[in-house]
C-alpha positions as a Markdown table, in Angstrom:
| # | Residue | x | y | z |
|---|---|---|---|---|
| 1 | Met | 84.1 | 91.8 | 272.2 |
| 2 | Asn | 85.2 | 93.6 | 269.0 |
| 3 | Ala | 88.8 | 93.7 | 270.4 |
| 4 | Ile | 88.7 | 89.9 | 270.8 |
| 5 | Lys | 87.5 | 89.5 | 267.3 |
| 6 | Lys | 90.2 | 91.8 | 266.0 |
| 7 | Leu | 92.9 | 89.9 | 267.9 |
| 8 | Thr | 91.6 | 86.6 | 266.6 |
| 9 | Leu | 91.6 | 87.9 | 263.0 |
| 10 | Leu | 95.1 | 89.2 | 263.4 |
| 11 | Ala | 96.4 | 85.9 | 264.8 |
| 12 | Ala | 94.8 | 84.0 | 261.9 |
| 13 | Thr | 96.3 | 86.4 | 259.4 |
| 14 | Val | 99.8 | 85.9 | 260.9 |
| 15 | Phe | 99.4 | 82.2 | 261.0 |
| 16 | Leu | 98.3 | 82.0 | 257.3 |
| 17 | Ala | 101.2 | 84.3 | 256.3 |
| 18 | Gly | 103.6 | 82.1 | 258.1 |
| 19 | Ala | 102.2 | 79.0 | 256.5 |
| 20 | Ala | 102.6 | 80.7 | 253.1 |
| 21 | Leu | 106.2 | 81.6 | 253.7 |
| 22 | Ser | 107.0 | 78.1 | 254.9 |
| 23 | Thr | 105.6 | 76.4 | 251.8 |
| 24 | Pro | 108.4 | 74.7 | 250.0 |
| 25 | Ala | 109.2 | 75.9 | 246.5 |
| 26 | Ser | 109.3 | 72.2 | 245.4 |
| 27 | Ala | 105.6 | 72.0 | 246.4 |
| 28 | Gly | 104.8 | 74.5 | 243.6 |
| 29 | Met | 107.0 | 72.9 | 241.0 |
| 30 | Ser | 105.3 | 70.9 | 238.3 |
| 31 | Phe | 105.9 | 69.8 | 234.8 |
| 32 | Asp | 103.6 | 72.6 | 233.6 |
| 33 | Val | 105.8 | 75.2 | 235.4 |
| 34 | Phe | 109.0 | 73.7 | 233.8 |
| 35 | Tyr | 107.4 | 73.6 | 230.4 |
| 36 | Ser | 106.2 | 77.2 | 230.4 |
| 37 | Asn | 109.6 | 78.5 | 231.8 |
| 38 | Leu | 111.9 | 76.6 | 229.5 |
| 39 | Asn | 110.0 | 76.2 | 226.3 |
| 40 | Arg | 111.2 | 79.4 | 224.8 |
| 41 | Asp | 114.9 | 78.6 | 225.5 |
| 42 | Gly | 115.0 | 75.1 | 224.0 |
| 43 | His | 112.7 | 72.3 | 223.0 |
| 44 | Trp | 111.0 | 69.4 | 224.7 |
| 45 | Met | 111.3 | 65.8 | 223.3 |
| 46 | Val | 110.7 | 62.2 | 224.3 |
| 47 | Thr | 113.6 | 59.8 | 224.7 |
| 48 | Ala | 113.4 | 56.0 | 225.0 |
| 49 | Ser | 115.5 | 56.2 | 228.2 |
| 50 | Tyr | 114.1 | 59.1 | 230.1 |
| 51 | Gly | 110.7 | 60.0 | 228.7 |
| 52 | Arg | 110.0 | 63.7 | 228.4 |
| 53 | Val | 113.2 | 65.8 | 228.6 |
| 54 | Trp | 114.3 | 69.3 | 227.6 |
| 55 | Gln | 117.3 | 70.3 | 225.6 |
| 56 | Pro | 118.6 | 73.9 | 225.5 |
| 57 | Ala | 118.9 | 75.8 | 222.2 |
| 58 | Val | 122.6 | 76.4 | 222.9 |
| 59 | Tyr | 123.3 | 72.7 | 222.8 |
| 60 | Arg | 125.9 | 71.6 | 220.2 |
| 61 | Pro | 128.3 | 68.7 | 219.9 |
| 62 | Gly | 131.0 | 69.0 | 222.5 |
| 63 | Trp | 128.9 | 71.1 | 224.8 |
| 64 | Asn | 128.7 | 70.2 | 228.5 |
| 65 | Pro | 126.0 | 71.6 | 230.8 |
| 66 | Tyr | 128.6 | 72.5 | 233.4 |
| 67 | Tyr | 130.9 | 74.6 | 231.3 |
| 68 | Asp | 129.2 | 78.0 | 231.6 |
| 69 | Gly | 129.0 | 79.0 | 235.2 |
| 70 | Gln | 130.9 | 79.0 | 238.5 |
| 71 | Trp | 130.9 | 77.6 | 242.0 |
| 72 | Ala | 129.9 | 79.4 | 245.1 |
| 73 | Tyr | 130.2 | 78.1 | 248.6 |
| 74 | Thr | 127.1 | 78.6 | 250.7 |
| 75 | Asp | 125.7 | 77.5 | 254.0 |
| 76 | Val | 124.1 | 74.6 | 252.2 |
| 77 | Gly | 127.3 | 73.6 | 250.4 |
| 78 | Trp | 128.6 | 74.1 | 246.9 |
| 79 | Ala | 126.0 | 75.8 | 244.7 |
| 80 | Trp | 126.3 | 76.1 | 240.9 |
| 81 | Gln | 125.6 | 79.5 | 239.5 |
| 82 | Ser | 124.8 | 79.1 | 235.8 |
| 83 | Asp | 125.5 | 81.9 | 233.3 |
| 84 | Tyr | 122.3 | 81.0 | 231.4 |
| 85 | Ala | 119.2 | 83.1 | 232.1 |
| 86 | Trp | 117.2 | 79.8 | 232.2 |
| 87 | Gly | 119.7 | 78.1 | 234.5 |
| 88 | Ala | 117.9 | 78.5 | 237.9 |
| 89 | Ile | 115.6 | 75.5 | 237.2 |
| 90 | Pro | 117.7 | 72.8 | 235.3 |
| 91 | Tyr | 120.7 | 73.2 | 237.6 |
| 92 | His | 118.8 | 73.0 | 240.9 |
| 93 | Tyr | 115.9 | 70.7 | 240.0 |
| 94 | Gly | 116.3 | 67.3 | 238.3 |
| 95 | Thr | 119.6 | 66.3 | 236.6 |
| 96 | Trp | 121.4 | 66.2 | 233.3 |
| 97 | Ala | 121.8 | 63.0 | 231.3 |
| 98 | Phe | 123.6 | 62.2 | 228.1 |
| 99 | Asp | 121.2 | 60.4 | 225.7 |
| 100 | Pro | 123.0 | 58.4 | 223.0 |
| 101 | Ile | 120.7 | 59.8 | 220.3 |
| 102 | Ala | 119.8 | 63.3 | 221.5 |
| 103 | Gly | 122.9 | 64.2 | 223.4 |
| 104 | Trp | 122.8 | 66.2 | 226.7 |
| 105 | Val | 119.2 | 66.6 | 228.0 |
| 106 | Trp | 117.6 | 67.8 | 231.2 |
| 107 | Val | 115.4 | 65.3 | 233.1 |
| 108 | Pro | 112.9 | 67.0 | 235.3 |
| 109 | Gly | 112.9 | 66.7 | 239.1 |
| 110 | Tyr | 110.9 | 68.4 | 241.9 |
| 111 | Val | 113.4 | 68.7 | 244.8 |
| 112 | Trp | 115.7 | 71.7 | 245.0 |
| 113 | Ala | 119.5 | 71.3 | 245.7 |
| 114 | Pro | 122.4 | 73.7 | 245.5 |
| 115 | Ser | 123.8 | 71.3 | 242.9 |
| 116 | Trp | 122.9 | 67.8 | 241.8 |
| 117 | Val | 126.4 | 66.6 | 241.2 |
| 118 | Val | 129.1 | 64.3 | 242.5 |
| 119 | Phe | 132.8 | 65.3 | 242.7 |
| 120 | Ser | 136.1 | 63.8 | 241.9 |
| 121 | Val | 138.7 | 65.4 | 244.2 |
| 122 | Gly | 142.4 | 65.5 | 244.1 |
| 123 | Pro | 145.2 | 67.9 | 245.1 |
| 124 | Asp | 145.8 | 68.9 | 241.5 |
| 125 | Tyr | 142.5 | 68.6 | 239.7 |
| 126 | Ile | 138.8 | 68.7 | 240.8 |
| 127 | Gly | 136.0 | 67.4 | 238.6 |
| 128 | Trp | 132.2 | 67.2 | 238.8 |
| 129 | Ala | 129.5 | 65.3 | 237.0 |
| 130 | Pro | 125.6 | 65.3 | 237.2 |
| 131 | Val | 124.2 | 62.6 | 239.3 |
| 132 | Pro | 122.6 | 59.6 | 237.5 |
| 133 | Val | 118.9 | 59.9 | 236.7 |
| 134 | Arg | 118.0 | 57.2 | 239.2 |
| 135 | Phe | 119.9 | 58.8 | 242.0 |
| 136 | Ser | 118.3 | 59.2 | 245.4 |
| 137 | Ile | 119.5 | 60.7 | 248.7 |
| 138 | Gly | 121.3 | 58.0 | 250.7 |
| 139 | Leu | 122.1 | 55.9 | 247.6 |
| 140 | Thr | 125.7 | 54.6 | 247.7 |
| 141 | Leu | 127.6 | 55.4 | 244.6 |
| 142 | Gly | 131.0 | 54.4 | 243.3 |
| 143 | Arg | 133.4 | 56.2 | 241.1 |
| 144 | Asp | 132.1 | 54.3 | 238.1 |
| 145 | Ala | 128.5 | 55.7 | 238.7 |
| 146 | Cys | 129.3 | 58.5 | 236.2 |
| 147 | Pro | 131.1 | 57.9 | 232.9 |
| 148 | Pro | 134.5 | 59.7 | 232.8 |
| 149 | Asp | 133.5 | 61.7 | 229.7 |
| 150 | Gln | 130.7 | 63.3 | 231.5 |
| 151 | Tyr | 132.9 | 65.0 | 234.1 |
| 152 | Val | 134.4 | 68.5 | 233.9 |
| 153 | Phe | 137.9 | 68.7 | 235.3 |
| 154 | Val | 139.9 | 71.8 | 236.1 |
| 155 | Ser | 143.0 | 72.5 | 238.1 |
| 156 | Thr | 142.3 | 73.1 | 241.8 |
| 157 | Arg | 143.5 | 76.8 | 241.5 |
| 158 | Arg | 140.8 | 77.4 | 238.8 |
| 159 | Phe | 137.9 | 75.7 | 240.7 |
| 160 | Leu | 136.4 | 79.0 | 241.8 |
| 161 | Ser | 136.9 | 80.8 | 238.4 |
| 162 | Pro | 134.0 | 82.4 | 236.5 |
| 163 | Arg | 133.1 | 80.5 | 233.3 |
| 164 | Val | 135.1 | 77.6 | 234.8 |
| 165 | Gly | 134.5 | 75.5 | 231.7 |
| 166 | Gly | 137.0 | 77.6 | 229.9 |
| 167 | Tyr | 139.8 | 75.9 | 232.0 |
| 168 | Ala | 138.5 | 72.4 | 231.5 |
| 169 | Val | 141.1 | 69.7 | 230.6 |
| 170 | Pro | 140.6 | 67.7 | 227.4 |
| 171 | Val | 137.9 | 65.1 | 227.9 |
| 172 | Gln | 140.3 | 62.2 | 226.9 |
| 173 | Asp | 142.2 | 63.0 | 230.1 |
| 174 | Asn | 139.2 | 62.5 | 232.4 |
| 175 | Arg | 139.6 | 58.8 | 233.0 |
| 176 | Arg | 143.1 | 59.3 | 234.4 |
| 177 | Phe | 141.8 | 61.8 | 237.0 |
| 178 | Val | 138.7 | 59.7 | 237.9 |
| 179 | Glu | 140.9 | 56.7 | 238.6 |
| 180 | Arg | 143.3 | 58.5 | 240.8 |
| 181 | Asn | 141.1 | 61.1 | 242.6 |
| 182 | Arg | 138.8 | 60.6 | 245.5 |
| 183 | Phe | 135.1 | 60.1 | 244.7 |
| 184 | Val | 132.9 | 62.4 | 246.8 |
| 185 | Asn | 129.1 | 62.1 | 247.1 |
| 186 | Asp | 127.9 | 64.3 | 249.9 |
| 187 | Leu | 124.3 | 65.0 | 249.0 |
| 188 | Arg | 122.0 | 64.7 | 251.9 |
| 189 | Val | 119.0 | 66.3 | 253.6 |
| 190 | Asp | 119.8 | 68.6 | 256.5 |
| 191 | Asn | 117.1 | 70.5 | 258.3 |
| 192 | Arg | 114.6 | 69.8 | 255.5 |
| 193 | Ile | 116.9 | 71.1 | 252.8 |
| 194 | Val | 119.2 | 69.2 | 250.4 |
| 195 | Val | 122.9 | 70.1 | 250.9 |
| 196 | Asn | 126.0 | 69.3 | 249.0 |
| 197 | His | 129.3 | 70.0 | 250.8 |
| 198 | Gly | 131.4 | 68.2 | 248.2 |
| 199 | Pro | 135.1 | 69.0 | 248.4 |
| 200 | Ala | 136.3 | 70.2 | 251.9 |
| 201 | Val | 136.5 | 74.0 | 252.0 |
| 202 | Ser | 139.8 | 73.9 | 253.8 |
| 203 | Asp | 141.3 | 71.8 | 251.0 |
| 204 | Val | 139.9 | 74.2 | 248.3 |
| 205 | Glu | 141.3 | 77.2 | 250.2 |
| 206 | Arg | 144.7 | 75.6 | 250.4 |
| 207 | Trp | 144.8 | 74.5 | 246.8 |
| 208 | Ser | 143.4 | 77.7 | 245.3 |
| 209 | Arg | 145.1 | 80.0 | 247.9 |
| 210 | Thr | 141.8 | 81.7 | 248.3 |
| 211 | Arg | 139.9 | 82.5 | 251.5 |
| 212 | Ile | 136.4 | 81.2 | 251.3 |
| 213 | Ala | 133.4 | 82.4 | 253.4 |
| 214 | Ala | 130.1 | 80.6 | 253.3 |
| 215 | Gln | 127.3 | 82.8 | 251.9 |
| 216 | Pro | 123.7 | 82.5 | 253.0 |
| 217 | Ile | 121.9 | 80.7 | 250.2 |
| 218 | Glu | 119.3 | 83.5 | 250.1 |
| 219 | Arg | 121.9 | 86.0 | 249.0 |
| 220 | Val | 123.3 | 83.9 | 246.1 |
| 221 | Ser | 121.9 | 84.7 | 242.7 |
| 222 | Arg | 120.7 | 82.4 | 239.9 |
| 223 | Val | 120.1 | 79.4 | 242.3 |
| 224 | Ala | 116.3 | 79.6 | 242.5 |
| 225 | Pro | 113.4 | 80.3 | 240.1 |
| 226 | Asn | 112.6 | 83.6 | 241.8 |
| 227 | Lys | 115.2 | 86.3 | 242.3 |
| 228 | Ser | 114.0 | 86.9 | 245.8 |
| 229 | Phe | 113.3 | 83.8 | 247.9 |
| 230 | Thr | 113.5 | 82.5 | 251.4 |
| 231 | Arg | 115.1 | 79.4 | 252.7 |
| 232 | Ala | 111.8 | 77.9 | 253.5 |
| 233 | Glu | 110.9 | 77.9 | 249.8 |
| 234 | Leu | 113.8 | 75.5 | 249.2 |
| 235 | Phe | 112.6 | 72.9 | 251.7 |
| 236 | Val | 111.8 | 69.3 | 250.7 |
| 237 | Asp | 108.0 | 69.2 | 250.8 |
| 238 | Asp | 106.5 | 66.9 | 253.4 |
| 239 | Ala | 105.1 | 64.5 | 250.8 |
| 240 | Arg | 108.6 | 63.7 | 249.5 |
| 241 | Ala | 110.4 | 64.0 | 252.8 |
| 242 | Asn | 108.5 | 61.0 | 254.1 |
| 243 | Arg | 109.7 | 58.8 | 251.2 |
| 244 | Val | 112.8 | 58.5 | 249.0 |
| 245 | Val | 114.1 | 61.9 | 247.9 |
| 246 | Arg | 115.1 | 61.6 | 244.2 |
| 247 | Ala | 117.1 | 63.9 | 242.0 |
| 248 | Ala | 114.8 | 63.4 | 239.0 |
| 249 | Glu | 111.4 | 61.9 | 238.4 |
| 250 | Pro | 111.2 | 61.0 | 234.7 |
| 251 | Ala | 107.7 | 61.4 | 233.2 |
| 252 | Gly | 106.2 | 58.0 | 232.5 |
| 253 | Lys | 103.8 | 59.0 | 229.8 |
| 254 | Pro | 105.2 | 60.8 | 226.8 |
| 255 | Ala | 103.5 | 63.9 | 225.7 |
| 256 | Pro | 101.9 | 63.7 | 222.2 |
| 257 | Ala | 103.6 | 66.8 | 220.8 |
| 258 | Pro | 107.2 | 65.8 | 221.4 |
| 259 | Met | 106.6 | 62.4 | 219.9 |
| 260 | Arg | 107.4 | 63.8 | 216.5 |
| 261 | Arg | 110.7 | 64.9 | 217.8 |
| 262 | Ala | 111.5 | 61.5 | 219.2 |
| 263 | Ser | 110.4 | 59.7 | 216.0 |
| 264 | Ala | 114.1 | 59.0 | 215.3 |
| 265 | Val | 114.5 | 57.1 | 218.5 |
| 266 | Pro | 113.2 | 53.7 | 217.2 |
| 267 | Ala | 115.7 | 53.7 | 214.4 |
| 268 | Pro | 118.6 | 52.2 | 216.3 |
| 269 | Arg | 116.3 | 49.3 | 217.3 |
| 270 | Ala | 116.3 | 48.1 | 213.7 |
| 271 | Thr | 120.0 | 47.9 | 213.6 |
| 272 | Pro | 120.3 | 44.9 | 216.1 |
| 273 | Ala | 117.5 | 43.2 | 214.2 |
| 274 | Gln | 119.4 | 43.4 | 210.9 |
| 275 | Ala | 122.6 | 42.1 | 212.4 |
| 276 | Pro | 121.4 | 38.5 | 213.0 |
| 277 | Arg | 120.1 | 38.3 | 209.5 |
| 278 | Ala | 123.5 | 39.3 | 208.1 |
| 279 | Thr | 125.2 | 36.9 | 210.4 |
| 280 | Ala | 122.9 | 34.1 | 209.4 |
| 281 | Gln | 123.5 | 34.7 | 205.7 |
| 282 | Ala | 127.2 | 34.8 | 206.2 |
| 283 | Pro | 127.7 | 31.0 | 206.1 |
| 284 | Arg | 125.8 | 30.9 | 202.8 |
| 285 | Val | 128.1 | 33.4 | 201.1 |
| 286 | Thr | 131.3 | 32.4 | 202.8 |
| 287 | Pro | 134.0 | 31.9 | 200.1 |
| 288 | Gln | 135.6 | 28.9 | 201.8 |
| 289 | Pro | 133.2 | 26.3 | 200.5 |
| 290 | Ala | 133.2 | 27.8 | 197.1 |
| 291 | Arg | 137.0 | 27.6 | 196.9 |
| 292 | Ala | 136.9 | 24.0 | 198.2 |
| 293 | Arg | 134.4 | 23.1 | 195.4 |
| 294 | Val | 136.5 | 24.8 | 192.8 |
| 295 | Ala | 139.6 | 23.0 | 194.1 |
| 296 | Glu | 137.8 | 19.7 | 193.9 |
| 297 | Arg | 136.6 | 20.4 | 190.4 |
| 298 | Ala | 140.0 | 21.5 | 189.4 |
| 299 | Gln | 141.5 | 18.3 | 190.8 |
| 300 | Ala | 138.9 | 16.1 | 189.2 |
| 301 | Ala | 138.8 | 17.7 | 185.8 |
| 302 | Pro | 142.4 | 17.3 | 184.7 |
| 303 | Ala | 142.4 | 13.6 | 185.7 |
| 304 | Pro | 141.0 | 12.3 | 182.3 |
| 305 | Arg | 143.5 | 14.5 | 180.4 |
| 306 | Val | 146.6 | 13.1 | 182.2 |
| 307 | Thr | 145.4 | 9.5 | 182.6 |
| 308 | Pro | 148.0 | 7.1 | 181.2 |
| 309 | Ala | 145.4 | 5.0 | 179.4 |
| 310 | Pro | 146.0 | 6.7 | 176.0 |
| 311 | Lys | 149.7 | 6.1 | 176.3 |
| 312 | Val | 149.0 | 2.3 | 176.8 |
| 313 | Lys | 146.9 | 2.3 | 173.6 |
| 314 | Ala | 149.7 | 3.9 | 171.7 |
| 315 | Ala | 151.9 | 0.8 | 172.4 |
| 316 | Pro | 150.8 | -0.9 | 169.1 |
| 317 | Arg | 152.5 | 1.8 | 167.3 |
| 318 | Ala | 155.7 | 0.0 | 168.2 |
| 319 | Ala | 154.7 | -2.7 | 165.6 |
| 320 | Pro | 157.7 | -2.0 | 163.5 |
| 321 | Lys | 159.4 | -4.4 | 165.8 |
| 322 | Ala | 157.3 | -7.0 | 164.2 |
| 323 | Lys | 158.9 | -6.3 | 160.8 |
| 324 | Pro | 161.2 | -9.3 | 161.3 |
| 325 | Ala | 158.1 | -11.5 | 161.1 |
| 326 | Arg | 157.3 | -9.9 | 157.8 |
| 327 | Ala | 160.9 | -10.2 | 156.8 |
| 328 | Ala | 160.8 | -13.9 | 157.8 |
| 329 | Lys | 157.7 | -14.3 | 155.7 |
| 330 | Ala | 159.4 | -12.6 | 152.9 |
| 331 | Asn | 162.4 | -14.9 | 153.3 |
| 332 | Gly | 160.1 | -17.8 | 153.3 |
| 333 | Asn | 158.6 | -16.7 | 150.0 |
| 334 | Ala | 162.0 | -16.1 | 148.6 |
| 335 | Lys | 163.0 | -19.6 | 149.6 |
| 336 | Gly | 159.9 | -21.0 | 148.0 |
| 337 | Arg | 160.7 | -19.2 | 144.8 |
| 338 | Ser | 164.2 | -20.5 | 144.9 |
| 339 | Arg | 163.0 | -24.0 | 145.3 |
| 340 | Thr | 160.7 | -23.6 | 142.4 |
| 341 | Arg | 163.5 | -22.6 | 140.3 |
């Protein structure tokens, strides 16, 4: 009887251990976990577009989240290995977005992926950009889904280089490559795990002249929060697998503390409100009516000065022509005097 109890207890222990190992890492991911792990390496804020987001302390103008790191090909596709100590979470959960006010920020998500990016692939240059915040697995995207200035493009022979951002082409050239390259969105769920096969390995091997062997994801560093992990920890949890699998899930309710950081967000809203007032006042201050009135006054004012009326009145000054009459009168008086004599 004791032997049966021991066997039952052993079986229960093995079952519970197996269940623990098969628990997806995403099931244990929460905003609190993100906050505690990332708070010391950056700051949290609230944006009007994405709610609560995180920005690394290394951010500066001209920075791109996909400069400092390298690509590794694994059995679940192309995985991004960030050079940052904090990179295991923001590059494999959620996505990056460029906020017009704050700049590059990370929007939290709760599903693991080797990389949440899309690719722009060509024989000469390869580029990649973070998926849009509203992206979900199975969503059809076009090449215009990501703005050209959010891509990082490098020559195909540099695609596998460490610190690959050091070989990035100038951002102003990105549009040319986006328009001529092939857009690749190969994010999907395969055997309960998100994969991203992106550019074909055979193409990258030919272009880079490098032999590529797929590494088991468990042996790749800096791709999961724990240094040691199992594949099962990266599974999409059942609660999300039965509905739409999203890259990011923006927090709907802003946290009170970051509100002070986001106080500058409403400022731009006042700008559109001022524009109509300026436009409405423009007709009142437009110089054209003023010039017209001045012109009218200028035309009307000189009229009395140049009127010919005074010249007509001056005609009597020609009275000397009437002198003959006086002369005639004088002659008449002379004749009278002569008659008197």
